[in-house]
C-alpha positions as CSV (number, residue, x, y, z in Angstrom):
1,X,75.4,-88.0,-60.5
2,X,77.9,-90.5,-62.0
3,X,80.5,-91.5,-59.4
4,X,83.6,-93.3,-60.5
5,X,85.4,-93.4,-57.1
6,X,83.7,-93.5,-53.7
7,X,85.9,-93.5,-50.6
8,X,84.3,-94.4,-47.2
9,X,86.0,-94.0,-43.8
10,X,89.5,-94.6,-45.1
11,X,92.3,-94.7,-42.6
12,X,96.0,-95.6,-42.6
13,X,98.7,-95.2,-40.0
14,X,102.4,-95.8,-39.8
15,X,104.0,-96.7,-36.5
16,X,101.0,-95.3,-34.6
17,X,100.9,-92.0,-36.6
18,X,97.7,-91.4,-38.6
19,X,98.5,-90.5,-42.2
20,X,94.9,-90.8,-43.4
21,X,92.2,-90.4,-40.8
22,X,88.6,-91.5,-41.6
23,X,88.5,-89.9,-45.1
24,X,85.3,-90.1,-47.1
25,X,84.7,-88.5,-50.5
26,X,83.1,-89.0,-53.9
27,X,84.7,-88.2,-57.3
28,X,82.6,-87.7,-60.4
29,X,83.4,-89.4,-63.6
30,X,85.1,-87.3,-66.3
31,X,86.2,-84.6,-63.9
32,X,89.5,-83.3,-62.5
33,X,89.6,-83.6,-58.7
34,X,92.4,-81.7,-56.9
35,X,93.5,-82.8,-53.4
36,X,95.1,-79.9,-51.6
37,X,97.3,-79.9,-48.5
38,X,100.7,-79.0,-47.2
39,X,103.6,-81.4,-47.4
40,X,103.0,-84.3,-45.0
41,X,99.2,-83.8,-45.0
42,X,98.5,-87.4,-46.2
43,X,97.9,-86.7,-49.9
44,X,100.5,-89.2,-51.2
45,X,99.4,-91.9,-48.8
46,X,95.8,-91.4,-49.9
47,X,96.7,-91.6,-53.6
48,X,98.9,-94.7,-53.1
49,X,95.9,-96.5,-51.4
50,X,93.6,-95.6,-54.4
51,X,96.3,-96.7,-56.8
52,X,96.7,-100.1,-55.1
53,X,100.2,-99.4,-53.8
54,X,99.2,-99.4,-50.1
55,X,96.6,-101.3,-48.1
56,X,94.4,-99.2,-45.8
57,X,94.0,-100.1,-42.2
58,X,90.2,-99.6,-42.5
59,X,87.6,-98.2,-44.8
60,X,86.3,-99.0,-48.2
61,X,87.4,-97.9,-51.7
62,X,84.7,-98.4,-54.4
63,X,85.6,-98.1,-58.1
64,X,83.0,-97.8,-60.9
65,X,80.2,-99.0,-58.6
66,X,81.9,-102.0,-56.9
67,X,84.4,-102.6,-54.2
68,X,88.0,-102.0,-55.5
69,X,90.0,-105.2,-56.4
70,X,93.3,-105.9,-58.1
71,X,91.5,-106.4,-61.4
72,X,90.7,-102.7,-61.4
73,X,94.3,-101.9,-61.9
74,X,93.8,-102.4,-65.6
75,X,91.5,-99.3,-65.5
76,X,93.7,-97.2,-63.4
77,X,96.9,-95.3,-64.4
78,X,99.2,-93.6,-61.9
79,X,102.2,-91.3,-61.8
80,X,103.4,-91.1,-58.2
81,X,106.8,-89.6,-57.4
82,X,109.3,-89.7,-60.3
83,X,108.4,-91.1,-63.8
84,X,109.9,-94.6,-64.1
85,X,112.0,-93.9,-67.2
86,X,115.0,-95.5,-68.8
87,X,117.3,-92.6,-69.5
88,X,119.2,-94.3,-72.3
89,X,116.0,-95.0,-74.3
90,X,113.9,-92.6,-76.3
91,X,110.2,-91.9,-75.6
92,X,108.9,-94.5,-77.9
93,X,111.3,-97.2,-76.6
94,X,110.3,-96.5,-73.0
95,X,106.6,-96.9,-73.9
96,X,107.4,-100.1,-75.9
97,X,109.0,-101.6,-72.8
98,X,105.8,-101.0,-70.8
99,X,103.5,-102.0,-73.7
100,X,105.3,-105.3,-73.9
101,X,105.0,-106.0,-70.2
102,X,101.3,-105.2,-70.3
103,X,100.6,-107.1,-73.5
104,X,99.0,-104.2,-75.2
105,X,98.5,-103.5,-79.0
106,X,101.3,-101.7,-80.8
107,X,98.9,-98.8,-81.7
108,X,98.6,-97.8,-78.0
109,X,102.1,-96.3,-78.1
110,X,101.3,-93.9,-80.8
111,X,98.0,-92.9,-79.2
112,X,99.7,-92.2,-75.8
113,X,102.5,-90.1,-77.4
114,X,99.9,-88.1,-79.3
115,X,97.9,-87.3,-76.2
116,X,101.0,-85.9,-74.4
117,X,102.3,-84.2,-77.6
118,X,105.6,-86.1,-77.7
119,X,105.4,-87.6,-81.2
120,X,108.3,-85.5,-82.6
121,X,111.1,-86.3,-80.1
122,X,112.6,-88.9,-82.5
123,X,115.6,-90.8,-81.1
124,X,116.4,-88.2,-78.3
125,X,117.2,-90.1,-75.2
126,X,114.9,-89.4,-72.2
127,X,117.9,-88.7,-70.0
128,X,118.3,-85.5,-72.0
129,X,114.6,-84.5,-71.8
130,X,113.5,-81.4,-69.9
131,X,111.6,-82.0,-66.6
132,X,108.4,-81.1,-68.3
133,X,109.0,-83.6,-71.1
134,X,109.8,-86.3,-68.5
135,X,106.6,-85.6,-66.7
136,X,104.5,-85.8,-69.9
137,X,106.2,-89.1,-70.8
138,X,105.5,-90.4,-67.3
139,X,101.8,-89.5,-67.9
140,X,101.9,-91.2,-71.3
141,X,103.1,-94.3,-69.5
142,X,100.3,-94.0,-67.0
143,X,97.8,-93.6,-69.9
144,X,99.2,-96.4,-72.0
145,X,96.5,-98.9,-70.9
146,X,93.7,-96.4,-71.6
147,X,92.7,-96.0,-68.0
148,X,89.4,-94.6,-66.8
149,X,91.1,-93.1,-63.8
150,X,94.4,-91.3,-63.7
151,X,96.2,-90.5,-60.4
152,X,98.9,-87.8,-60.4
153,X,100.9,-87.0,-57.2
154,X,102.3,-83.4,-57.3
155,X,102.6,-83.4,-61.1
156,X,103.9,-79.9,-61.5
157,X,106.7,-80.2,-59.0
158,X,110.0,-78.9,-60.4
159,X,108.5,-77.6,-63.6
160,X,109.2,-74.2,-65.1
161,X,106.2,-71.9,-65.9
162,X,106.2,-73.1,-69.5
163,X,106.2,-76.8,-68.4
164,X,103.4,-76.1,-65.9
165,X,101.2,-74.5,-68.6
166,X,101.7,-77.4,-70.9
167,X,100.9,-79.9,-68.2
168,X,97.9,-77.9,-67.1
169,X,96.4,-77.9,-70.6
170,X,97.1,-81.6,-70.9
171,X,95.3,-82.5,-67.6
172,X,92.3,-80.3,-68.4
173,X,91.9,-82.1,-71.8
174,X,91.7,-85.6,-70.4
175,X,88.1,-85.6,-69.1
176,X,87.0,-85.0,-72.7
177,X,88.7,-88.3,-73.6
178,X,86.8,-90.2,-70.9
179,X,89.6,-90.0,-68.3
180,X,88.9,-88.9,-64.7
181,X,91.9,-87.3,-63.1
182,X,92.8,-87.1,-59.4
183,X,95.8,-85.0,-58.6
184,X,97.5,-83.7,-55.5
185,X,99.2,-80.4,-54.9
186,X,100.2,-77.9,-52.3
187,X,100.0,-75.1,-54.9
188,X,96.6,-73.5,-54.5
189,X,96.7,-71.4,-57.7
190,X,97.5,-74.5,-59.8
191,X,94.6,-76.5,-58.5
192,X,92.3,-73.6,-58.9
193,X,93.2,-73.4,-62.6
194,X,93.1,-77.1,-63.3
195,X,90.4,-78.8,-61.1
196,X,86.6,-78.9,-61.2
197,X,86.3,-80.1,-57.6
198,X,88.7,-79.9,-54.7
199,X,89.4,-81.6,-51.4
200,X,91.5,-80.0,-48.6
201,X,93.4,-82.4,-46.3
202,X,95.2,-81.5,-43.1
203,X,96.9,-83.9,-40.8
204,X,95.3,-86.8,-42.6
205,X,91.8,-85.3,-42.1
206,X,89.7,-84.2,-45.0
207,X,88.4,-80.8,-44.0
208,X,86.6,-79.9,-47.1
209,X,85.4,-81.4,-50.4
210,X,83.3,-79.8,-53.1
211,X,83.0,-78.1,-56.4
212,X,85.1,-75.0,-57.1
213,X,82.7,-72.1,-57.2
214,X,83.1,-69.0,-59.4
215,X,84.7,-66.2,-57.5
216,X,85.6,-68.5,-54.5
217,X,88.6,-67.4,-52.5
218,X,90.4,-70.7,-52.4
219,X,93.3,-69.3,-50.3
220,X,90.8,-68.1,-47.6
221,X,89.1,-71.4,-47.6
222,X,92.4,-73.2,-47.3
223,X,93.5,-71.1,-44.4
224,X,90.2,-71.5,-42.6
225,X,90.5,-75.3,-42.9
226,X,94.1,-75.1,-41.7
227,X,93.1,-73.1,-38.6
228,X,90.2,-75.4,-37.8
229,X,92.7,-78.4,-38.0
230,X,95.2,-76.5,-35.9
231,X,97.8,-76.9,-38.7
232,X,100.4,-74.7,-40.1
233,X,100.9,-73.9,-43.8
C-alpha cells in the first residue's frame, strides 16, 4: 500500500481545549480522503497542521515516507477558508501574481486554468465571478505548483447545486493526474459521492477511518460514531 501521508498521535489544543486529540491515520497516494464531522469537530485545525499553517502540540506528520518539513510545502497545495483572490484582476492575472511569487514557469498558469476549466473567462474580473468559479480559481491557485497533495477545507460551502456538481467532478478527476486530495466536510452525501476513503472526527477524536464500502450506510455510521463520542450533530 502506497501511503503519501501518515499521521501518528497528533494533538493540538487552544487555551486548554483539545481541538485535535491523539489522531492517527494513513492516506493512500492518488486517492480522495474525506474528513467528516460537524462544525467545531477539529477538521480545520487538523488540515491546517497538515498544510503547515499550525504547529501540533505533539505527534508526527510523515509525508511521502519522511517526517514533514517546510521543504514539503512545495509539494502541497491548500485551499482553506476563502480563496485569496484579487477581485479587480481576472483569473489569469490572479494566477500570474502567485506564479511570480513562487518563481514558476509561465506554462503553469495555462495548465492550472485548464484543469479547473477556467480558460474562457477572458478579462472578467474575479470580483464578478460566481461562488463556484471563485472556488475553482482558488483550487487552480492551490494546484499552480503541481502539488502531490491537495488540501481542501469545506470546498462546497456556499455553492449552488450546479457549482457543487462541477467541483465534485473536478476533485474526482485529480487522482488520475497524480494528485492526492484530502477534503473536509460536514455534508455526508457529498463526501460519499466524492471520496474513496473517509475519516469521521468528533470533538477532536477520530472515531473511524476506512474505505467507503458499496452499500454502506454512511449516515448510520456517522450517527453511531457521534453517539459513541457523546456528541450532537
